[in-house]
C-alpha positions as CSV (number, residue, x, y, z in Angstrom):
1,X,-29.5,3.4,79.8
2,X,-27.2,0.4,79.8
3,X,-27.7,0.1,76.1
4,X,-26.0,3.4,75.3
5,X,-22.4,2.2,75.5
6,X,-23.2,-0.7,73.1
7,X,-25.0,1.7,70.7
8,X,-22.1,4.1,70.8
9,X,-19.6,1.3,70.1
10,X,-21.7,0.1,67.1
11,X,-21.8,3.7,65.8
12,X,-18.0,4.0,66.1
13,X,-17.6,0.7,64.4
14,X,-19.8,1.7,61.5
15,X,-18.1,5.1,60.9
16,X,-14.7,3.7,61.5
17,X,-14.8,0.9,59.0
18,X,-15.2,2.7,55.7
19,X,-16.1,0.4,52.7
20,X,-14.7,0.9,49.3
21,X,-15.4,-0.4,45.8
22,X,-16.3,-4.0,45.1
23,X,-13.2,-6.3,45.2
24,X,-12.0,-7.5,41.7
25,X,-10.8,-10.7,43.4
26,X,-12.3,-13.7,45.2
27,X,-12.1,-14.5,48.9
28,X,-9.6,-17.4,48.3
29,X,-7.3,-15.3,45.9
30,X,-3.9,-14.2,47.2
31,X,-3.4,-10.4,47.2
32,X,0.2,-9.1,47.4
33,X,1.0,-5.6,48.7
34,X,4.6,-4.4,48.2
35,X,6.7,-1.3,47.9
36,X,9.9,0.5,48.8
37,X,10.8,2.7,51.7
38,X,13.6,5.4,51.6
39,X,14.9,7.6,54.3
40,X,14.9,11.4,54.2
41,X,17.9,11.6,51.8
42,X,16.4,9.1,49.3
43,X,18.7,6.3,50.5
44,X,17.4,2.8,51.2
45,X,15.6,2.3,54.5
46,X,16.7,-1.2,55.4
47,X,15.7,-3.6,58.2
48,X,12.8,-1.5,59.4
49,X,9.3,-2.6,60.4
50,X,6.4,-1.9,58.0
51,X,2.9,-2.4,59.3
52,X,-0.3,-3.2,57.4
53,X,-3.6,-2.1,59.0
54,X,-6.9,-3.3,57.6
55,X,-9.8,-1.0,58.5
56,X,-12.3,-3.8,59.2
57,X,-14.7,-4.6,62.1
58,X,-12.5,-7.6,63.1
59,X,-9.5,-5.2,63.5
60,X,-11.7,-2.8,65.5
61,X,-12.6,-5.5,68.0
62,X,-9.5,-7.7,68.1
63,X,-6.7,-5.2,67.6
64,X,-7.6,-2.6,70.3
65,X,-9.2,-0.1,67.8
66,X,-6.6,-0.8,65.2
67,X,-3.6,0.5,67.1
68,X,-1.5,-2.6,66.2
69,X,-1.0,-3.7,62.5
70,X,-2.7,-6.9,61.3
71,X,0.5,-7.9,59.6
72,X,4.0,-6.6,59.3
73,X,7.2,-7.1,57.4
74,X,10.8,-5.8,57.6
75,X,12.4,-4.0,54.7
76,X,15.3,-5.9,53.1
77,X,18.7,-4.4,52.1
78,X,17.0,-2.6,49.2
79,X,14.2,-1.1,51.3
80,X,11.7,-3.5,49.8
81,X,8.8,-4.9,51.8
82,X,6.0,-7.3,50.8
83,X,3.0,-9.0,52.5
84,X,0.5,-11.5,51.1
85,X,-3.2,-11.5,52.2
86,X,-6.1,-13.7,51.3
87,X,-8.9,-11.8,49.5
88,X,-11.4,-12.5,52.3
89,X,-9.2,-10.5,54.7
90,X,-9.6,-7.4,52.6
91,X,-13.3,-7.3,52.0
92,X,-16.7,-7.8,53.7
93,X,-19.2,-10.5,53.0
94,X,-20.8,-8.5,50.2
95,X,-17.4,-8.0,48.5
96,X,-16.8,-4.4,49.3
97,X,-13.1,-3.7,50.1
98,X,-11.8,-2.4,53.4
99,X,-9.3,0.4,53.4
100,X,-5.6,-0.7,53.9
101,X,-3.0,1.5,55.5
102,X,0.7,0.9,55.0
103,X,3.2,2.7,57.3
104,X,6.6,2.3,58.9
105,X,6.7,2.0,62.6
106,X,9.0,1.3,65.6
107,X,8.1,-1.0,68.5
108,X,9.6,1.4,71.1
109,X,8.3,4.6,72.6
110,X,9.2,7.4,72.4
111,X,9.7,7.0,68.7
112,X,11.6,9.7,66.9
113,X,11.6,8.1,63.5
114,X,9.6,10.0,60.8
115,X,6.6,8.2,59.4
116,X,5.3,7.9,55.9
117,X,1.9,6.3,55.3
118,X,-0.3,5.4,52.4
119,X,-4.0,4.4,52.6
120,X,-6.0,2.8,49.7
121,X,-8.7,0.3,48.8
122,X,-7.1,-2.9,47.4
123,X,-8.3,-3.2,43.8
124,X,-5.9,-5.7,42.4
125,X,-4.1,-8.9,43.3
126,X,-0.7,-7.3,42.9
127,X,-0.6,-3.9,44.5
128,X,2.6,-1.8,44.3
129,X,2.5,1.1,46.8
130,X,4.2,4.3,45.6
131,X,7.7,4.7,46.9
132,X,7.6,6.1,50.5
133,X,10.2,8.6,51.4
134,X,10.5,9.8,55.0
135,X,10.6,13.4,55.9
136,X,12.1,14.9,59.1
137,X,10.7,18.4,59.7
138,X,13.4,19.3,62.3
139,X,10.9,21.2,64.5
140,X,11.9,24.2,66.6
141,X,10.1,25.4,69.7
142,X,10.3,29.0,71.0
143,X,8.6,29.7,74.3
144,X,7.4,33.3,74.7
145,X,5.7,35.1,77.6
146,X,2.2,34.0,76.7
147,X,2.5,31.6,73.8
148,X,4.7,29.0,72.2
149,X,5.8,29.1,68.5
150,X,6.5,25.9,66.6
151,X,8.3,25.9,63.2
152,X,9.6,23.2,61.0
153,X,11.2,22.6,57.6
154,X,9.0,22.4,54.6
155,X,8.3,19.1,53.0
156,X,9.6,20.5,49.7
157,X,13.1,20.6,51.3
158,X,13.3,16.8,50.7
159,X,10.5,16.0,48.4
160,X,10.4,18.9,45.9
161,X,6.8,19.9,46.5
162,X,4.4,21.0,49.2
163,X,1.3,19.2,50.6
164,X,-2.1,20.8,50.7
165,X,-1.8,21.1,54.4
166,X,0.2,19.9,57.4
167,X,-1.4,18.2,60.4
168,X,0.3,19.4,63.6
169,X,0.1,17.3,66.8
170,X,1.5,17.9,70.3
171,X,2.0,14.7,72.4
172,X,3.2,14.1,75.9
173,X,5.8,11.4,76.2
174,X,4.6,10.0,79.5
175,X,1.1,9.5,78.0
176,X,2.3,7.1,75.3
177,X,2.2,7.3,71.5
178,X,-1.5,7.4,71.0
179,X,-2.5,10.3,73.2
180,X,-2.6,13.8,71.6
181,X,-2.7,17.0,73.7
182,X,-3.5,19.1,70.7
183,X,-4.1,18.6,67.0
184,X,-4.6,21.2,64.3
185,X,-4.4,21.4,60.5
186,X,-2.3,24.4,59.6
187,X,-2.5,24.8,55.8
188,X,0.7,24.9,53.9
189,X,2.6,27.3,56.2
190,X,5.3,25.9,58.5
191,X,4.8,27.9,61.7
192,X,2.1,27.6,64.4
193,X,1.5,29.7,67.6
194,X,-0.3,28.1,70.5
195,X,-1.2,29.5,73.9
196,X,1.0,28.1,76.8
197,X,-2.0,26.6,78.6
198,X,-2.2,24.0,75.8
199,X,1.1,22.6,77.1
200,X,0.7,21.9,80.8
């Protein structure tokens, strides 16, 4: 019975570290990942932290399940960020690439800054991430007799188009940034009703 936790951990590791296509670079090649961040209005997002997460077994074990980025950089006065990796950091021993996630983040909690993230498999030595524009949904909460209604501004109000779906999360401030009370995909509509018992 004592082997069960180890087997469970190995299972989580295997499903959590998705492999991608073979890397077109060598372990000792430098790979540069760079891009631009903008705020909700399209203006420059300067002097803000950008994190780089590598979905690898090493990250899983050494970085508390990948909660902290492997590397980070601050945007400059033009909203530009850049980080250089060695090829070996981005692939396994057989040459398959690990998924990379790039996202803005703040070091404090609670964090009210909108997030914009992009995940991809690194398939070049010079990777330009598409311009990341933040979006603030301006959520509204209405408490009724038996349920709670959440509504928010559409993404198209700042980006010109709608996503396939929104992912809605309810978090409790006292539980920290990584604990979610409720999570639900809600399609492309921008309202959601939840029973009050979801929100103790």
